C-alpha angles and dihedrals in degrees: 000000000000116000123186148147121234118202132008138272133163126206124220090242092055091046091052092047090052091049091054095044117115117248089252090061093056120102119252109250120235118232091259090051091049089051091049091051090052093049091049091048090237123137115251089240092055091046090050090050089054090049090050092050090049092049092050091050093046090052092051092047091049090050090051090050091049091049092050091047091053091047091048091047090055091049091047092050089061095045107036118013110200094033111112135195112239101177140007113186126178106214103201093188093061098029090234138122109228112208130188119194129186113220122171087349091301124114118238118193127196140156133224127197112252089221090060091053090047089053089054097048102032100038102021087224113182089208090060091051091049092048092050091047090050092051090052091047090052093048093047096045100043108016085234111146120229 
């Protein structure tokens, strides 16, 4: 299963953590990053802080995507044995998870709102679990993408 995050996004918490990081915790900038900082008239330290905030956010988004993929895999196991998840991509620009399944050697693509997944994991809302289960039932029974 391939799991990835497409796009970028930084949370306020990650930004604040990067701002309070010691200079030793900051990533070393590559020559192209140093050149970009110069062209933007931003200090290398500030640019490195932005890079650190971005890295922290990407790690959290990737962890969320992995967690959703594991949850979805468990749900799928109970509904459609033999169907496998090929890809789970969090598209930060659209706020959607893009999922590709393989069922009977045919790809099935569907999307799920990131907010719905957040409701499941952050609030443990039963309604969110039921809605996600319904989407999967619809996709599996009709091939219709959500």
